[in-house]
PyMOL commands that place a pseudoatom at each C-alpha (Angstrom):
pseudoatom trace, name=CA, resn=MET, resi=1, chain=A, elem=C, hetatm=0, pos=[68.669, 10.073, -111.247]
pseudoatom trace, name=CA, resn=THR, resi=2, chain=A, elem=C, hetatm=0, pos=[69.027, 7.729, -114.150]
pseudoatom trace, name=CA, resn=THR, resi=3, chain=A, elem=C, hetatm=0, pos=[66.250, 7.470, -116.720]
pseudoatom trace, name=CA, resn=PRO, resi=4, chain=A, elem=C, hetatm=0, pos=[64.770, 4.314, -118.414]
pseudoatom trace, name=CA, resn=THR, resi=5, chain=A, elem=C, hetatm=0, pos=[66.250, 3.249, -121.686]
pseudoatom trace, name=CA, resn=ASP, resi=6, chain=A, elem=C, hetatm=0, pos=[64.143, 2.656, -124.735]
pseudoatom trace, name=CA, resn=THR, resi=7, chain=A, elem=C, hetatm=0, pos=[63.547, -0.971, -123.588]
pseudoatom trace, name=CA, resn=ARG, resi=8, chain=A, elem=C, hetatm=0, pos=[64.055, -1.339, -119.792]
pseudoatom trace, name=CA, resn=TYR, resi=9, chain=A, elem=C, hetatm=0, pos=[63.161, 0.322, -116.498]
pseudoatom trace, name=CA, resn=THR, resi=10, chain=A, elem=C, hetatm=0, pos=[65.958, 2.093, -114.491]
pseudoatom trace, name=CA, resn=PRO, resi=11, chain=A, elem=C, hetatm=0, pos=[68.192, -0.132, -112.450]
pseudoatom trace, name=CA, resn=PHE, resi=12, chain=A, elem=C, hetatm=0, pos=[66.557, 1.223, -109.214]
pseudoatom trace, name=CA, resn=LEU, resi=13, chain=A, elem=C, hetatm=0, pos=[63.093, 0.249, -110.256]
pseudoatom trace, name=CA, resn=ARG, resi=14, chain=A, elem=C, hetatm=0, pos=[64.214, -3.102, -111.633]
pseudoatom trace, name=CA, resn=HIS, resi=15, chain=A, elem=C, hetatm=0, pos=[66.077, -3.922, -108.277]
pseudoatom trace, name=CA, resn=ALA, resi=16, chain=A, elem=C, hetatm=0, pos=[63.272, -2.605, -106.270]
pseudoatom trace, name=CA, resn=HIS, resi=17, chain=A, elem=C, hetatm=0, pos=[60.783, -4.824, -108.156]
pseudoatom trace, name=CA, resn=TRP, resi=18, chain=A, elem=C, hetatm=0, pos=[62.717, -7.918, -107.515]
pseudoatom trace, name=CA, resn=ILE, resi=19, chain=A, elem=C, hetatm=0, pos=[63.711, -7.144, -103.972]
pseudoatom trace, name=CA, resn=SER, resi=20, chain=A, elem=C, hetatm=0, pos=[60.057, -6.431, -103.253]
pseudoatom trace, name=CA, resn=PHE, resi=21, chain=A, elem=C, hetatm=0, pos=[59.201, -9.836, -104.834]
pseudoatom trace, name=CA, resn=VAL, resi=22, chain=A, elem=C, hetatm=0, pos=[61.485, -11.636, -102.444]
pseudoatom trace, name=CA, resn=LEU, resi=23, chain=A, elem=C, hetatm=0, pos=[60.591, -9.622, -99.395]
pseudoatom trace, name=CA, resn=VAL, resi=24, chain=A, elem=C, hetatm=0, pos=[56.827, -10.357, -100.150]
pseudoatom trace, name=CA, resn=LEU, resi=25, chain=A, elem=C, hetatm=0, pos=[57.589, -14.110, -100.705]
pseudoatom trace, name=CA, resn=LEU, resi=26, chain=A, elem=C, hetatm=0, pos=[59.596, -14.115, -97.206]
pseudoatom trace, name=CA, resn=ALA, resi=27, chain=A, elem=C, hetatm=0, pos=[56.768, -12.290, -95.470]
pseudoatom trace, name=CA, resn=TYR, resi=28, chain=A, elem=C, hetatm=0, pos=[54.219, -14.850, -96.741]
pseudoatom trace, name=CA, resn=ALA, resi=29, chain=A, elem=C, hetatm=0, pos=[56.567, -17.823, -95.908]
pseudoatom trace, name=CA, resn=SER, resi=30, chain=A, elem=C, hetatm=0, pos=[57.430, -16.423, -92.393]
pseudoatom trace, name=CA, resn=ILE, resi=31, chain=A, elem=C, hetatm=0, pos=[53.727, -15.904, -91.469]
pseudoatom trace, name=CA, resn=LEU, resi=32, chain=A, elem=C, hetatm=0, pos=[52.943, -19.470, -92.700]
pseudoatom trace, name=CA, resn=ALA, resi=33, chain=A, elem=C, hetatm=0, pos=[55.926, -20.903, -90.954]
pseudoatom trace, name=CA, resn=ARG, resi=34, chain=A, elem=C, hetatm=0, pos=[54.556, -19.704, -87.488]
pseudoatom trace, name=CA, resn=LYS, resi=35, chain=A, elem=C, hetatm=0, pos=[52.207, -22.550, -87.583]
pseudoatom trace, name=CA, resn=LEU, resi=36, chain=A, elem=C, hetatm=0, pos=[55.177, -24.968, -87.422]
pseudoatom trace, name=CA, resn=PHE, resi=37, chain=A, elem=C, hetatm=0, pos=[56.119, -23.932, -84.045]
pseudoatom trace, name=CA, resn=GLU, resi=38, chain=A, elem=C, hetatm=0, pos=[54.483, -24.025, -80.598]
pseudoatom trace, name=CA, resn=ARG, resi=39, chain=A, elem=C, hetatm=0, pos=[52.761, -20.875, -79.311]
pseudoatom trace, name=CA, resn=GLY, resi=40, chain=A, elem=C, hetatm=0, pos=[55.167, -18.971, -77.078]
pseudoatom trace, name=CA, resn=SER, resi=41, chain=A, elem=C, hetatm=0, pos=[58.166, -20.586, -78.435]
pseudoatom trace, name=CA, resn=SER, resi=42, chain=A, elem=C, hetatm=0, pos=[61.176, -18.565, -79.398]
pseudoatom trace, name=CA, resn=GLU, resi=43, chain=A, elem=C, hetatm=0, pos=[61.084, -20.027, -82.819]
pseudoatom trace, name=CA, resn=ARG, resi=44, chain=A, elem=C, hetatm=0, pos=[57.541, -18.968, -83.335]
pseudoatom trace, name=CA, resn=LEU, resi=45, chain=A, elem=C, hetatm=0, pos=[58.257, -15.437, -81.941]
pseudoatom trace, name=CA, resn=PHE, resi=46, chain=A, elem=C, hetatm=0, pos=[61.199, -15.287, -84.343]
pseudoatom trace, name=CA, resn=VAL, resi=47, chain=A, elem=C, hetatm=0, pos=[59.259, -16.010, -87.494]
pseudoatom trace, name=CA, resn=VAL, resi=48, chain=A, elem=C, hetatm=0, pos=[56.299, -13.710, -86.337]
pseudoatom trace, name=CA, resn=GLU, resi=49, chain=A, elem=C, hetatm=0, pos=[58.668, -10.777, -85.683]
pseudoatom trace, name=CA, resn=SER, resi=50, chain=A, elem=C, hetatm=0, pos=[60.540, -11.499, -88.995]
pseudoatom trace, name=CA, resn=HIS, resi=51, chain=A, elem=C, hetatm=0, pos=[57.193, -11.182, -90.691]
pseudoatom trace, name=CA, resn=TYR, resi=52, chain=A, elem=C, hetatm=0, pos=[56.683, -7.673, -89.213]
pseudoatom trace, name=CA, resn=LEU, resi=53, chain=A, elem=C, hetatm=0, pos=[60.276, -6.683, -90.142]
pseudoatom trace, name=CA, resn=LEU, resi=54, chain=A, elem=C, hetatm=0, pos=[59.780, -7.913, -93.645]
pseudoatom trace, name=CA, resn=GLY, resi=55, chain=A, elem=C, hetatm=0, pos=[56.624, -6.128, -93.889]
pseudoatom trace, name=CA, resn=MET, resi=56, chain=A, elem=C, hetatm=0, pos=[58.265, -2.828, -92.792]
pseudoatom trace, name=CA, resn=LEU, resi=57, chain=A, elem=C, hetatm=0, pos=[61.081, -3.407, -95.297]
pseudoatom trace, name=CA, resn=VAL, resi=58, chain=A, elem=C, hetatm=0, pos=[58.378, -3.788, -98.095]
pseudoatom trace, name=CA, resn=LEU, resi=59, chain=A, elem=C, hetatm=0, pos=[56.940, -0.479, -97.123]
pseudoatom trace, name=CA, resn=LEU, resi=60, chain=A, elem=C, hetatm=0, pos=[60.283, 1.342, -96.878]
pseudoatom trace, name=CA, resn=ILE, resi=61, chain=A, elem=C, hetatm=0, pos=[61.197, 0.104, -100.467]
pseudoatom trace, name=CA, resn=THR, resi=62, chain=A, elem=C, hetatm=0, pos=[57.768, 0.685, -101.942]
pseudoatom trace, name=CA, resn=LEU, resi=63, chain=A, elem=C, hetatm=0, pos=[57.401, 4.302, -101.059]
pseudoatom trace, name=CA, resn=PRO, resi=64, chain=A, elem=C, hetatm=0, pos=[60.461, 5.502, -102.946]
pseudoatom trace, name=CA, resn=ARG, resi=65, chain=A, elem=C, hetatm=0, pos=[59.563, 3.130, -105.701]
pseudoatom trace, name=CA, resn=ILE, resi=66, chain=A, elem=C, hetatm=0, pos=[56.298, 4.735, -106.193]
pseudoatom trace, name=CA, resn=VAL, resi=67, chain=A, elem=C, hetatm=0, pos=[57.902, 8.337, -106.203]
pseudoatom trace, name=CA, resn=VAL, resi=68, chain=A, elem=C, hetatm=0, pos=[60.412, 7.186, -108.776]
pseudoatom trace, name=CA, resn=ARG, resi=69, chain=A, elem=C, hetatm=0, pos=[57.847, 5.428, -110.933]
pseudoatom trace, name=CA, resn=LEU, resi=70, chain=A, elem=C, hetatm=0, pos=[55.560, 8.475, -110.905]
pseudoatom trace, name=CA, resn=ARG, resi=71, chain=A, elem=C, hetatm=0, pos=[58.335, 10.635, -112.081]
pseudoatom trace, name=CA, resn=GLN, resi=72, chain=A, elem=C, hetatm=0, pos=[59.579, 8.277, -114.936]
pseudoatom trace, name=CA, resn=LYS, resi=73, chain=A, elem=C, hetatm=0, pos=[57.678, 7.128, -117.977]
pseudoatom trace, name=CA, resn=ALA, resi=74, chain=A, elem=C, hetatm=0, pos=[57.511, 3.391, -118.504]
pseudoatom trace, name=CA, resn=PRO, resi=75, chain=A, elem=C, hetatm=0, pos=[59.514, 1.807, -121.418]
pseudoatom trace, name=CA, resn=PRO, resi=76, chain=A, elem=C, hetatm=0, pos=[57.093, 1.124, -124.267]
pseudoatom trace, name=CA, resn=ILE, resi=77, chain=A, elem=C, hetatm=0, pos=[55.728, -2.427, -124.659]
pseudoatom trace, name=CA, resn=VAL, resi=78, chain=A, elem=C, hetatm=0, pos=[56.625, -3.780, -128.102]
pseudoatom trace, name=CA, resn=PRO, resi=79, chain=A, elem=C, hetatm=0, pos=[54.408, -4.575, -129.827]
pseudoatom trace, name=CA, resn=PRO, resi=80, chain=A, elem=C, hetatm=0, pos=[51.874, -2.371, -128.080]
pseudoatom trace, name=CA, resn=PRO, resi=81, chain=A, elem=C, hetatm=0, pos=[48.950, -4.081, -126.363]
pseudoatom trace, name=CA, resn=GLY, resi=82, chain=A, elem=C, hetatm=0, pos=[45.290, -3.163, -126.994]
pseudoatom trace, name=CA, resn=LEU, resi=83, chain=A, elem=C, hetatm=0, pos=[43.221, -0.833, -124.759]
pseudoatom trace, name=CA, resn=ALA, resi=84, chain=A, elem=C, hetatm=0, pos=[41.806, -3.589, -122.749]
pseudoatom trace, name=CA, resn=ALA, resi=85, chain=A, elem=C, hetatm=0, pos=[45.068, -5.102, -121.992]
pseudoatom trace, name=CA, resn=ARG, resi=86, chain=A, elem=C, hetatm=0, pos=[46.478, -1.669, -120.910]
pseudoatom trace, name=CA, resn=LEU, resi=87, chain=A, elem=C, hetatm=0, pos=[43.452, -1.020, -118.735]
pseudoatom trace, name=CA, resn=ALA, resi=88, chain=A, elem=C, hetatm=0, pos=[43.879, -4.387, -117.145]
pseudoatom trace, name=CA, resn=ALA, resi=89, chain=A, elem=C, hetatm=0, pos=[47.606, -4.000, -116.592]
pseudoatom trace, name=CA, resn=HIS, resi=90, chain=A, elem=C, hetatm=0, pos=[47.098, -0.398, -115.112]
pseudoatom trace, name=CA, resn=THR, resi=91, chain=A, elem=C, hetatm=0, pos=[44.455, -1.809, -112.688]
pseudoatom trace, name=CA, resn=ALA, resi=92, chain=A, elem=C, hetatm=0, pos=[46.439, -4.740, -111.561]
pseudoatom trace, name=CA, resn=HIS, resi=93, chain=A, elem=C, hetatm=0, pos=[49.615, -2.531, -111.047]
pseudoatom trace, name=CA, resn=LEU, resi=94, chain=A, elem=C, hetatm=0, pos=[47.547, -0.073, -108.957]
pseudoatom trace, name=CA, resn=ALA, resi=95, chain=A, elem=C, hetatm=0, pos=[46.194, -2.880, -106.896]
pseudoatom trace, name=CA, resn=LEU, resi=96, chain=A, elem=C, hetatm=0, pos=[49.636, -4.378, -106.330]
pseudoatom trace, name=CA, resn=PHE, resi=97, chain=A, elem=C, hetatm=0, pos=[51.094, -0.959, -105.242]
pseudoatom trace, name=CA, resn=ALA, resi=98, chain=A, elem=C, hetatm=0, pos=[48.202, -0.435, -102.842]
pseudoatom trace, name=CA, resn=PHE, resi=99, chain=A, elem=C, hetatm=0, pos=[48.809, -3.895, -101.435]
pseudoatom trace, name=CA, resn=LEU, resi=100, chain=A, elem=C, hetatm=0, pos=[52.562, -3.154, -100.923]
pseudoatom trace, name=CA, resn=VAL, resi=101, chain=A, elem=C, hetatm=0, pos=[51.601, -0.056, -98.947]
pseudoatom trace, name=CA, resn=VAL, resi=102, chain=A, elem=C, hetatm=0, pos=[48.386, -0.995, -97.320]
pseudoatom trace, name=CA, resn=GLN, resi=103, chain=A, elem=C, hetatm=0, pos=[49.464, -4.521, -96.008]
pseudoatom trace, name=CA, resn=PRO, resi=104, chain=A, elem=C, hetatm=0, pos=[52.418, -3.316, -94.091]
pseudoatom trace, name=CA, resn=VAL, resi=105, chain=A, elem=C, hetatm=0, pos=[50.476, -0.337, -92.675]
pseudoatom trace, name=CA, resn=LEU, resi=106, chain=A, elem=C, hetatm=0, pos=[47.726, -2.664, -91.518]
pseudoatom trace, name=CA, resn=GLY, resi=107, chain=A, elem=C, hetatm=0, pos=[50.228, -5.012, -89.927]
pseudoatom trace, name=CA, resn=ILE, resi=108, chain=A, elem=C, hetatm=0, pos=[52.141, -2.350, -88.198]
pseudoatom trace, name=CA, resn=THR, resi=109, chain=A, elem=C, hetatm=0, pos=[48.944, -0.732, -87.060]
pseudoatom trace, name=CA, resn=THR, resi=110, chain=A, elem=C, hetatm=0, pos=[47.550, -3.982, -85.723]
pseudoatom trace, name=CA, resn=ARG, resi=111, chain=A, elem=C, hetatm=0, pos=[50.700, -4.525, -83.473]
pseudoatom trace, name=CA, resn=LEU, resi=112, chain=A, elem=C, hetatm=0, pos=[50.813, -0.810, -82.249]
pseudoatom trace, name=CA, resn=VAL, resi=113, chain=A, elem=C, hetatm=0, pos=[47.132, -0.726, -81.149]
pseudoatom trace, name=CA, resn=SER, resi=114, chain=A, elem=C, hetatm=0, pos=[47.277, -4.262, -79.776]
pseudoatom trace, name=CA, resn=GLY, resi=115, chain=A, elem=C, hetatm=0, pos=[49.390, -3.463, -76.727]
pseudoatom trace, name=CA, resn=ARG, resi=116, chain=A, elem=C, hetatm=0, pos=[52.169, -5.656, -78.091]
pseudoatom trace, name=CA, resn=GLY, resi=117, chain=A, elem=C, hetatm=0, pos=[54.330, -3.332, -80.116]
pseudoatom trace, name=CA, resn=ILE, resi=118, chain=A, elem=C, hetatm=0, pos=[56.861, -4.645, -82.700]
pseudoatom trace, name=CA, resn=GLY, resi=119, chain=A, elem=C, hetatm=0, pos=[60.046, -6.461, -81.743]
pseudoatom trace, name=CA, resn=PHE, resi=120, chain=A, elem=C, hetatm=0, pos=[62.953, -6.828, -84.071]
pseudoatom trace, name=CA, resn=PRO, resi=121, chain=A, elem=C, hetatm=0, pos=[64.415, -10.460, -84.456]
pseudoatom trace, name=CA, resn=LEU, resi=122, chain=A, elem=C, hetatm=0, pos=[67.740, -11.074, -82.803]
pseudoatom trace, name=CA, resn=THR, resi=123, chain=A, elem=C, hetatm=0, pos=[67.704, -7.694, -80.989]
pseudoatom trace, name=CA, resn=ASP, resi=124, chain=A, elem=C, hetatm=0, pos=[66.446, -6.144, -77.849]
pseudoatom trace, name=CA, resn=TRP, resi=125, chain=A, elem=C, hetatm=0, pos=[65.024, -3.266, -79.807]
pseudoatom trace, name=CA, resn=ALA, resi=126, chain=A, elem=C, hetatm=0, pos=[61.239, -2.764, -80.249]
pseudoatom trace, name=CA, resn=ILE, resi=127, chain=A, elem=C, hetatm=0, pos=[58.814, -0.180, -81.360]
pseudoatom trace, name=CA, resn=PRO, resi=128, chain=A, elem=C, hetatm=0, pos=[56.418, 0.087, -78.317]
pseudoatom trace, name=CA, resn=ALA, resi=129, chain=A, elem=C, hetatm=0, pos=[52.708, -0.106, -78.507]
pseudoatom trace, name=CA, resn=LEU, resi=130, chain=A, elem=C, hetatm=0, pos=[50.717, 3.077, -78.864]
pseudoatom trace, name=CA, resn=THR, resi=131, chain=A, elem=C, hetatm=0, pos=[47.664, 1.852, -77.148]
pseudoatom trace, name=CA, resn=LYS, resi=132, chain=A, elem=C, hetatm=0, pos=[45.882, -1.330, -76.080]
pseudoatom trace, name=CA, resn=GLN, resi=133, chain=A, elem=C, hetatm=0, pos=[42.647, -1.779, -77.956]
pseudoatom trace, name=CA, resn=PRO, resi=134, chain=A, elem=C, hetatm=0, pos=[42.173, -5.395, -78.619]
pseudoatom trace, name=CA, resn=GLU, resi=135, chain=A, elem=C, hetatm=0, pos=[38.873, -5.155, -80.562]
pseudoatom trace, name=CA, resn=LEU, resi=136, chain=A, elem=C, hetatm=0, pos=[40.386, -2.520, -82.880]
pseudoatom trace, name=CA, resn=ALA, resi=137, chain=A, elem=C, hetatm=0, pos=[43.592, -4.597, -83.285]
pseudoatom trace, name=CA, resn=LYS, resi=138, chain=A, elem=C, hetatm=0, pos=[41.544, -7.727, -84.022]
pseudoatom trace, name=CA, resn=SER, resi=139, chain=A, elem=C, hetatm=0, pos=[39.432, -5.924, -86.652]
pseudoatom trace, name=CA, resn=ILE, resi=140, chain=A, elem=C, hetatm=0, pos=[42.565, -4.528, -88.323]
pseudoatom trace, name=CA, resn=GLU, resi=141, chain=A, elem=C, hetatm=0, pos=[44.156, -7.870, -88.188]
pseudoatom trace, name=CA, resn=HIS, resi=142, chain=A, elem=C, hetatm=0, pos=[41.180, -9.595, -89.849]
pseudoatom trace, name=CA, resn=LEU, resi=143, chain=A, elem=C, hetatm=0, pos=[41.370, -7.053, -92.749]
pseudoatom trace, name=CA, resn=HIS, resi=144, chain=A, elem=C, hetatm=0, pos=[45.104, -7.571, -92.985]
pseudoatom trace, name=CA, resn=GLU, resi=145, chain=A, elem=C, hetatm=0, pos=[44.556, -11.419, -93.197]
pseudoatom trace, name=CA, resn=PHE, resi=146, chain=A, elem=C, hetatm=0, pos=[41.744, -11.028, -95.752]
pseudoatom trace, name=CA, resn=ILE, resi=147, chain=A, elem=C, hetatm=0, pos=[43.833, -8.816, -98.039]
pseudoatom trace, name=CA, resn=GLY, resi=148, chain=A, elem=C, hetatm=0, pos=[46.800, -11.046, -97.673]
pseudoatom trace, name=CA, resn=GLU, resi=149, chain=A, elem=C, hetatm=0, pos=[44.803, -14.145, -98.742]
pseudoatom trace, name=CA, resn=ALA, resi=150, chain=A, elem=C, hetatm=0, pos=[43.071, -12.245, -101.662]
pseudoatom trace, name=CA, resn=PHE, resi=151, chain=A, elem=C, hetatm=0, pos=[46.481, -11.044, -102.978]
pseudoatom trace, name=CA, resn=TYR, resi=152, chain=A, elem=C, hetatm=0, pos=[47.712, -14.687, -103.395]
pseudoatom trace, name=CA, resn=TYR, resi=153, chain=A, elem=C, hetatm=0, pos=[45.359, -14.367, -106.531]
pseudoatom trace, name=CA, resn=VAL, resi=154, chain=A, elem=C, hetatm=0, pos=[46.350, -10.995, -107.676]
pseudoatom trace, name=CA, resn=ILE, resi=155, chain=A, elem=C, hetatm=0, pos=[50.097, -11.831, -107.325]
pseudoatom trace, name=CA, resn=GLY, resi=156, chain=A, elem=C, hetatm=0, pos=[49.423, -15.170, -109.085]
pseudoatom trace, name=CA, resn=ILE, resi=157, chain=A, elem=C, hetatm=0, pos=[47.646, -13.239, -111.970]
pseudoatom trace, name=CA, resn=HIS, resi=158, chain=A, elem=C, hetatm=0, pos=[50.615, -10.854, -112.189]
pseudoatom trace, name=CA, resn=ILE, resi=159, chain=A, elem=C, hetatm=0, pos=[53.022, -13.703, -112.597]
pseudoatom trace, name=CA, resn=VAL, resi=160, chain=A, elem=C, hetatm=0, pos=[50.725, -15.483, -115.010]
pseudoatom trace, name=CA, resn=ALA, resi=161, chain=A, elem=C, hetatm=0, pos=[50.389, -12.348, -117.185]
pseudoatom trace, name=CA, resn=ALA, resi=162, chain=A, elem=C, hetatm=0, pos=[54.033, -11.698, -117.262]
pseudoatom trace, name=CA, resn=LEU, resi=163, chain=A, elem=C, hetatm=0, pos=[54.693, -15.321, -118.421]
pseudoatom trace, name=CA, resn=TRP, resi=164, chain=A, elem=C, hetatm=0, pos=[51.705, -14.960, -120.953]
pseudoatom trace, name=CA, resn=HIS, resi=165, chain=A, elem=C, hetatm=0, pos=[53.406, -11.682, -122.296]
pseudoatom trace, name=CA, resn=HIS, resi=166, chain=A, elem=C, hetatm=0, pos=[56.672, -13.600, -122.634]
pseudoatom trace, name=CA, resn=PHE, resi=167, chain=A, elem=C, hetatm=0, pos=[55.679, -16.887, -124.066]
pseudoatom trace, name=CA, resn=VAL, resi=168, chain=A, elem=C, hetatm=0, pos=[52.457, -16.282, -125.813]
pseudoatom trace, name=CA, resn=ARG, resi=169, chain=A, elem=C, hetatm=0, pos=[52.395, -12.786, -126.765]
pseudoatom trace, name=CA, resn=ARG, resi=170, chain=A, elem=C, hetatm=0, pos=[56.096, -12.604, -127.222]
pseudoatom trace, name=CA, resn=ASP, resi=171, chain=A, elem=C, hetatm=0, pos=[56.309, -8.929, -126.471]
pseudoatom trace, name=CA, resn=ASN, resi=172, chain=A, elem=C, hetatm=0, pos=[59.033, -7.237, -124.180]
pseudoatom trace, name=CA, resn=VAL, resi=173, chain=A, elem=C, hetatm=0, pos=[56.987, -6.768, -120.989]
pseudoatom trace, name=CA, resn=LEU, resi=174, chain=A, elem=C, hetatm=0, pos=[59.216, -9.256, -118.996]
pseudoatom trace, name=CA, resn=GLN, resi=175, chain=A, elem=C, hetatm=0, pos=[62.427, -7.971, -120.556]
pseudoatom trace, name=CA, resn=ARG, resi=176, chain=A, elem=C, hetatm=0, pos=[61.616, -4.422, -119.338]
pseudoatom trace, name=CA, resn=MET, resi=177, chain=A, elem=C, hetatm=0, pos=[61.983, -5.548, -115.739]
pseudoatom trace, name=CA, resn=ARG, resi=178, chain=A, elem=C, hetatm=0, pos=[65.187, -7.835, -116.376]
for i in range(1, 178): cmd.bond("trace and resi %d" % i, "trace and resi %d" % (i + 1))
show_as sticks, trace
zoom trace
């Protein structure tokens, strides 16, 4: 396993970060795109099933990312931020990682308890439903949607903070993930 340099995260963590960004962006885009298509249409089914596949990919890349991140010390921020900024950053990153795990798990669980299962776009392969409990599925789906909407703000704050570090504070926060 590679270790971080003095100034950057390891290649795995850098690539996983940016792949996660793209997958989350595509997951949001795909679920929003469903409204463009008529209910029951093959196009709508494609974007909805793509949303589930993207969520599963987010989960599959996030779990090893967390393991690696827990094993490796982050490169230092130069110049070092104050205590309040460090606490805010740790809290935001904890929330982001929780989101990257909880959201896919909630989405997968919704489908598996709804009686629908999860299909994979452009294939005949599917994960069958575990049970059919529509009320439970609806409750989990509402939570999934609420968290998804709330995280527009957390993700936005993350992006604004990275840009603030780069353009205002002029530290190396953004360079560590390049």
